[in-house]
Structures are given as structure tokens and as C-alpha cells.
RONUVO-38251 format. One record per residue (C-alpha): x, y, z; residue in three letters. Coordinates in steps of 0.02 Angstrom, whole numbers, plus 50000, padded with zeros to 5 digits. Each point is the difference from the previous one (the first is absolute). Layout:
<dokols>
XYZALA
...
</dokols>
This chain:
<dokols>
504085091149082MET
498885014949993PRO
500485014950112PRO
499194998650170GLY
499774981449989SER
500744988050119SER
501044985649958PRO
499244982750002PRO
500104990150162THR
500364981450006ALA
498834989650109ALA
499804981750021THR
498354992949947ALA
499214984950093VAL
498654993149892SER
498924989949991PRO
499874998750185TYR
498125002650030GLY
499584981550025VAL
501304997550131VAL
499545016750075ALA
498274994450015ARG
500444983850083ALA
501055009750126ALA
498455010450040SER
499164983750041ALA
501354995450119GLY
501254989749891SER
501735000850072GLU
500854994149840GLY
499425016449921ALA
500855010650132HIS
501564989949977SER
499975002649809LEU
499775018450009LEU
501415001650135LEU
501114989849875PHE
499505011649856ALA
500355015950100LEU
501664993150065THR
500504995249821THR
499465017049931ALA
500995009550140LEU
501524990649968ARG
499895002649813ALA
499635019050018SER
501845000950069ARG
500554995349828GLU
498755006949881VAL
499485015950096GLY
498114995750018SER
498945013450098PHE
498694989150071GLY
498904985049973VAL
498445003049889LEU
498574988050006PRO
498335001549915HIS
498634994050114PRO
498584991249914ILE
498695005450135ASP
499735009050162GLU
500364984050099GLN
501664998249925VAL
500285019050017ARG
499774998150186GLN
501274986250012PHE
501295010249926TYR
499625014650116ARG
500374988650146ARG
501744997649930TRP
500265019349980GLY
499495002649817PHE
499195015849961GLU
498905006349859ASP
500835007949843VAL
499185016649984PRO
499145003849833PHE
500364981849929ASP
498614994249887PRO
500554982350032ARG
499845002850194GLN
501754993350032SER
500745000250170MET
501865002250050ILE
501174997250149VAL
501605009049991ARG
501684989650019MET
500565011550140VAL
498474996550098ASP
500184981149977LEU
501795001950072GLU
499435010550140LYS
498544987650045SER
501274986250047GLY
498694987249919LEU
501234996049857VAL
501924998749994ALA
</dokols>
């Protein structure tokens, strides 16, 4: 690793989820349940594999707004315009086990 660089950080990707997220934006309860299941599974797995957060790649602004309602934030300077929610924030939220 070059001097001054950071070690890689593990993250859990949830993709492709855009179609489901778009349905959720339209009011589909099944999409909310699916994301909750994905977040709960990712959080539990992170205790074994050391994942820092969950990283989706929203396909458009409507999907991006859906993720924001769940606490996801934009990843700065990412050309793919990814978002992330940290595992520690998922635990603190009480939304997932």
C-alpha cells in the first residue's frame, strides 16, 4: 500500500435494487419489507465479515430519495453516485436487529 493511503474498507452492496426502490417510492409495502430484510441480513453478516456499511447505487433521483428516507447518505466524490449507511448507524436506529 502506498505511503499515506488508507487500507480498503469492506462494504455490503445491495444491487440491483432500483426497481424495488422505485416501487417503494410509489407506496409498495413489499419493497419496504425487502429493504428491511436486506439491511437486517447485512447487519448480521457484518458481525462476521467486518463490513463497514451498506452501499447501493441508485439508478435515479427517485430511488436516491427512497434511500435517504432510510438514512443513506451520498458518498462524496464517487463518480457512480453511490450512497452508504454505516452499520453502526443501522444498529443505533433500532430499525434492524
